[in-house]
C-alpha positions in Angstrom: 0.0 0.0 0.0 1.1 3.6 -0.5 1.8 6.2 2.1 2.5 9.9 2.0 5.5 10.9 4.1 7.1 14.3 4.9 10.8 13.4 5.1 12.3 16.9 5.4 11.2 20.6 5.2 9.6 21.0 1.7 10.0 17.3 0.8 7.2 14.8 0.4 7.6 11.3 -0.9 5.3 8.4 -1.6 6.4 5.1 0.0 5.2 1.5 -0.4 4.4 0.0 3.0 3.0 -3.3 4.3 -0.7 -3.4 4.9 -1.3 -3.6 8.7 -2.5 -6.7 10.4 -5.0 -6.0 13.2 -4.8 -7.3 16.7 -8.0 -8.7 18.3 -9.0 -5.3 19.8 -8.4 -3.3 16.6 -10.3 -2.3 13.5 -8.8 -2.1 10.0 -10.0 1.1 8.3 -9.8 1.6 4.6 -8.8 5.2 4.2 -10.8 7.2 1.7 -10.0 10.8 2.5 -7.6 12.6 4.9 -7.5 16.3 5.5 -4.4 18.4 5.7 -4.4 20.8 8.7 -2.2 23.6 9.9 0.0 21.4 11.9 0.8 19.3 8.7 1.6 22.6 6.9 4.0 23.6 9.6 5.6 20.1 9.5 6.1 20.6 5.8 7.6 24.0 6.5 9.9 22.5 9.2 8.3 24.7 11.9 6.4 22.1 13.9 8.5 21.4 17.0 6.2 18.7 18.2 6.4 16.6 15.0 8.6 13.6 14.5 10.7 13.4 11.3 10.1 11.7 9.0 6.4 11.4 9.6 3.2 10.2 7.8 0.9 13.1 8.3 -2.9 13.1 8.7 -5.4 13.0 11.6 -8.6 14.3 9.9 -9.9 10.9 8.7 -12.7 9.6 6.6 -12.8 5.9 5.9 -14.8 2.7 6.0 -14.6 -0.3 8.2 -12.7 -3.1 6.4 -12.1 -5.7 9.1 -13.1 -6.0 12.8 -11.0 -7.7 15.5 -12.4 -10.7 17.4 -12.4 -8.9 20.7 -14.3 -5.8 19.5 -17.7 -5.6 21.2 -20.4 -7.1 18.9 -23.0 -4.8 17.4 -20.8 -1.7 17.7 -19.3 -1.7 14.2 -20.2 -3.2 10.8 -18.0 -3.8 7.8 -18.5 -1.0 5.2 -19.6 1.5 7.8 -18.4 5.1 7.4 -16.2 6.2 10.3 -13.8 8.8 11.5 -11.2 8.4 14.1 -10.3 10.0 17.4 -6.6 10.7 16.6 -5.3 11.5 20.1 -3.8 9.3 22.8 -4.3 9.5 26.6 -2.1 8.0 29.3 -5.0 7.7 31.8 -2.6 8.7 34.7 -1.7 12.4 34.3 -3.7 15.2 36.0 -5.7 15.9 32.8 -6.8 12.3 32.4 -7.6 12.0 36.1 -9.9 15.1 35.8 -11.8 13.5 32.9 -10.1 15.6 30.2 -8.1 13.2 28.2 -8.1 15.6 25.2 -5.4 17.6 27.1 -3.4 14.6 28.2 0.1 15.6 29.2 1.6 12.8 27.2 -0.8 13.0 24.2 0.5 11.8 20.8 -1.6 13.0 17.9 -1.6 11.0 14.7 0.5 12.6 12.1 2.4 14.7 14.6 4.1 12.8 17.4 3.4 9.4 15.7 2.6 8.4 12.1 -0.8 9.4 10.8 -3.5 8.2 8.4 -2.3 9.4 5.0 -2.1 5.8 3.7 -4.4 3.2 2.2 -5.1 1.4 5.5 -4.7 2.0 9.2 -5.2 -0.3 12.2 -6.9 1.5 15.1 -8.0 0.4 18.6 -11.8 0.0 18.4 -12.3 2.6 21.2 -10.9 5.2 18.9 -13.4 4.5 16.0 -16.2 7.0 15.7 -19.2 5.6 13.7 -20.8 8.2 11.4 -23.6 6.4 9.7 -25.4 8.7 7.3 -22.2 10.6 6.3 -19.9 9.9 3.5 -16.2 9.2 4.2 -15.5 12.5 2.5 -17.7 14.3 5.0 -16.2 12.3 7.8 -12.8 13.9 7.1 -14.2 17.3 8.1 -15.4 16.1 11.5 -12.2 16.3 13.5 -11.2 19.9 12.7 -14.7 21.2 13.3 -14.9 19.3 16.6 -11.9 21.4 17.8 -13.9 24.5 17.2 -16.9 22.9 18.9 -14.8 22.1 21.9 -13.6 25.8 22.2 -17.2 26.9 22.5 -17.8 24.3 25.2 -14.7 25.7 27.1 -16.2 29.1 26.8 -19.5 27.9 28.3 -21.4 29.8 25.6 -25.1 30.4 26.1 -27.9 32.1 24.2 -27.4 35.4 26.0 -23.7 35.7 24.9 -22.1 37.7 22.1 -19.2 35.6 20.8 -16.4 37.0 18.6 -14.4 34.4 16.7 -11.1 35.6 15.4 -10.0 33.5 12.4 -12.4 31.8 10.0 -10.4 28.8 9.0 -11.9 25.3 9.6 -11.5 25.4 13.3 -12.8 29.0 13.6 -15.8 28.0 11.5 -16.5 25.1 13.8 -16.6 27.5 16.7 -19.0 29.8 14.7 -21.3 26.9 14.0 -21.4 25.7 17.6 -21.9 29.2 19.1 -24.8 29.8 16.6 -26.3 26.5 17.5 -26.3 27.5 21.1 -28.2 30.7 20.2 -25.4 33.2 20.7 -24.9 36.3 18.6 -21.7 35.6 16.7 -19.2 38.0 15.2 -16.8 36.6 12.7 -13.4 38.2 12.2 -11.0 37.5 9.4 -8.8 39.2 6.8 -10.6 37.5 3.8 -14.0 38.5 2.6 -14.7 35.0 1.1 -14.2 33.4 4.4 -16.4 36.0 6.1 -19.2 35.4 3.6 -19.1 31.6 4.4 -19.0 32.4 8.2 -22.2 34.4 7.8 -23.8 31.5 5.9 -22.8 29.1 8.7 -24.4 31.3 11.4 -22.4 34.4 12.1 -24.7 37.4 12.7 -22.0 40.0 11.9 -18.6 39.9 10.2 -15.6 42.2 10.4 -12.7 42.4 8.0 -9.9 43.5 10.3 -7.7 44.4 7.3 -10.1 47.1 6.1 -12.0 48.1 9.3 -10.9 49.2 12.8 -11.5 46.0 14.9 -11.9 47.8 18.2 -14.3 50.3 16.9 -16.4 47.8 15.1 -16.6 45.4 18.1 -17.5 48.4 20.3 -20.2 49.5 17.9 -21.8 46.0 17.6 -21.9 45.5 21.4 -23.1 48.9 22.5 -19.6 49.7 23.8 -19.3 46.7 26.1 -17.3 44.3 24.0 -18.1 40.7 23.3 -18.8 38.4 26.2 -16.6 35.7 24.7 -13.6 36.0 22.3 -12.3 32.8 20.7 -8.8 33.2 19.3 -8.4 30.7 16.4 -5.4 32.2 14.6 -2.3 32.0 16.8 -0.6 35.4 16.3 0.6 38.0 18.8 -1.8 40.6 17.3 -4.9 38.4 17.7 -4.0 37.3 21.2 -3.6 40.9 22.3 -6.8 41.9 20.4 -8.8 39.2 22.2 -7.8 40.5 25.7 -8.1 44.2 24.7 -11.6 43.9 23.2 -13.4 41.3 25.4 -16.0 42.7 27.8 -15.4 43.2 31.5 -15.8 39.8 33.2 -15.6 38.2 29.8 -14.1 34.9 28.7 -11.1 34.5 26.3 -10.6 31.1 24.8 -7.3 30.4 23.0 -7.0 27.7 20.3 -4.2 28.9 18.1 -0.5 28.4 19.0 1.4 31.7 18.7 4.7 31.2 17.1 6.3 34.2 18.8 6.2 35.6 22.3 3.1 37.7 23.1 3.3 40.9 25.3 0.2 41.9 27.3 -0.8 44.8 29.4 -1.7 42.5 32.3 -3.7 45.1 34.2 -6.6 44.1 31.9 -6.5 40.5 33.3 -7.2 41.9 36.8 -9.2 45.0 35.9 -11.6 43.1 33.7 -11.5 40.0 36.0 -11.1 37.9 32.9 -11.4 34.1 32.5 -8.6 33.1 30.1 -8.8 29.5 29.0 -6.9 27.2 26.7 -8.7 24.8 24.4 -6.9 21.7 23.1 -8.1 19.0 20.7 -11.7 17.7 21.3 -13.7 15.3 23.4 -15.8 12.4 22.1 -18.9 14.5 22.8 -17.6 17.2 20.4 -17.1 14.6 17.6 -20.7 13.4 18.2 -22.0 17.0 18.1 -20.4 17.7 14.8 -21.8 14.5 13.3 -25.2 15.4 14.6 -24.9 18.9 13.0 -24.0 17.4 9.6 -26.9 14.9 9.8 -29.3 17.6 10.9 -28.6 19.7 7.7 -25.1 21.0 8.0 -23.8 18.6 5.3 -25.1 21.1 2.6 -22.2 23.3 3.6 -19.6 20.5 3.5 -18.3 21.0 -0.1 -17.8 24.7 0.6 -15.3 23.8 3.3 -13.1 21.8 0.9 -10.7 24.0 -1.0 -9.2 21.2 -3.1 -9.0 17.4 -3.5 -5.7 15.9 -4.5 -4.2 12.4 -5.1 -1.3 11.2 -2.9 1.2 11.9 -5.7 0.0 15.6 -5.7 0.4 16.3 -2.0 3.9 17.9 -2.3 2.6 20.5 -4.8 -0.6 21.0 -2.8 1.4 21.8 0.3 3.7 24.1 -1.6 0.8 26.1 -3.0 -0.9 26.3 0.4 2.4 27.5 1.9 2.4 30.3 -0.7 -1.2 31.4 0.0 -2.2 30.1 3.4 -5.1 32.6 3.8 -7.1 31.1 0.9 -7.4 27.5 2.1 -10.1 25.9 4.3 -9.2 22.2 3.8 -7.3 20.2 1.3 -8.4 16.6 1.2 -6.2 13.8 0.0 -8.1 11.0 -1.8 -7.0 7.4 -1.5 
């Protein structure tokens, strides 16, 4: 079987590998589609300090069940079923795991980052990591994991229907946060530098949108919230500017939830932390309930938006060129899917 492998910065090769043999508690998944995410792009750039090298990328998975191990509980899975995969590990012993938050396991190894991923014809996965998605196509399943990260951020923010939520960054994860906040009845303000992304954000549930390249962000947020600022700001970019903007513009006693990893140090006027009595929270990966919520959203009508979230579909042999083009114009991509 073939596998995509990033072997060095800017270098992608196709390797032949042996088809995996499952153990009794595993499931063999035939991979149909795998999405490229920002961590894969940074691995390609040589700027992902958490990634092993070389590495098979890919943790946004859409596939079908090919074979079921003898110890897998009966009635849970069926051959031919559309599935996605929870791509994170959890040690079960660290403080995060003991608190029931394995998504933030201290020793987590995400597929395609700290261990080889799913960008190959077949993968063997413990049955407990399989997420059934009957009713969705494998192509749609590949969109579930990135959207679930945005869903989780909204959960971390404890968003309700009386909140105004500003989401900075309308990539796939930010769009997931916009969808989830809108589903909870919040008033959502989408913020980005690209008008096409903002238009899609409005279609997915944002009430207002701000292009921070052409408008004064602080002035617009003040205008839309009667001078108070948003109750919640979700940072889904990972830049010093957006981190500072989140703290500067959130309402007094508001919540700031950070998803993006800033590549450089961030300087804050920390008096706002105290003066506003802010809740500043990190949000990492996703929980099983977040995956389930995304699948439910798609099944309830959200799948009509699925194709708009896919910027391109490429074959394994085209992945190097696709990553190079994405690197040259990162602001224009939602998701690139690799079709096996």
